[in-house]
N, C-alpha and C positions, 0 to 999 in steps of 0.2 A: 789506214785500216777497211774504212769501211768509206774511204772516201766514194760518191758519186752516186751513192746511198739517203743522200736525202738526211732526215731526221734520225735516222736511224743509229747514225754514226752518234750523233749527240745524245739516242737514247742509251745508246751502252757506253757511253762513259757515264751519262745519270745514276748506270745500274753499277757500272765498278766504286762510286764516289758511294751510292748508300751500302756497297759491301764493306767496305774501309771503313767507315764511320758503322755499320753494325759490330765490325770488330774493334774500335777503337772504345765504341759503347760497353761491351762485354769484356774490355780493360778496366773500362773507370770504376766499375760494380766492382770488381774485385778491388780494386784500390779504394773502394769506399768504407772497407772492413778494416781497414790497418788507419786509416787515418781519423785520429781522435781531437778531439772540443773536449773540452772541460767548459761547466757552466756553473754559477755561485752564488752562493741569494746569503742574506746578512749578512752583510762585507766581507763574505770569504769566511764564513764559519763552516757556510755546506757548502760541499761543491758535488759538485755529478761530474761521471767522464762519459761522455760514449761516444761512435763511431760517427764518422758522418751519413749511417745510414741508420743511422737513432739509435741505436740497440744502445744499452745501459753499464758500462763495464765495470763501474768503478766507483765507490761514495766516500768519501770523506767527511767527517765529521768533529767540529773541535769541539773536543770534551767538557771545555768550558760551558755549554748550553745545555751540560743534561741535569735537570734538577724537573723532581718529581711535578710540579706545579707548575713548569713550560712547558709540557706534555704536549698540549696542541701547538706551540709556537714551534715544535720543534719541529713536530710534522706538516706545517704549512711550511718553513724552511727548508725542509727535504724538498716535498715535491716544487716548489720552484726554484730551486738548484737542476731538477732534472727537469722541469720544464724549460728552462734558460739553456740547457745543455742540448735540448732537442731542434731546438731552435736554432741555435748556431750549427746544428749538425744539418738540419735543414739548409741554409744559407751556404756552408762550406760545403756542401753537393751540388750547389748551387752553381757557384764559384767556379766547381773543376767543370761542370759540363761547359760553362759560359767559355768555358779558352779547351775546351775539344770543339764546340759549335763556331768556335768563332772563324774559322777559315773555308769552314764549311758554305757559306752565302745563306746562309739562314734569318729569319729573321732578330731581331738582338730582343734578347727576351724572354725567348720561347721555351715553353718548357716539355721536355719531354719528358716520359716514365723514368721515375726512379723509386 
């Protein structure tokens, strides 16, 4: 197509690859809202589910932990479950991004904005 124009052919190829990557990243952003991960604490007594974007979608608390004298423990378990879910969401998002960038020739572990 641009044979004989030196580096311009490579530049056009790079621009096309960048546009394709941009489109794939937009699709991945949308997919992150539908991927769910669950974090837990207290050996599963408290479970928090969030999207791969880190948005909390549900919280499941085993009724056996409800006791007036355990209020602070329950609050700590809830926070721990939410933090676990958010950490797992972040890891899952990076896994999904890694799949996208794998064939693009980008350095391993390169973090793009999400």
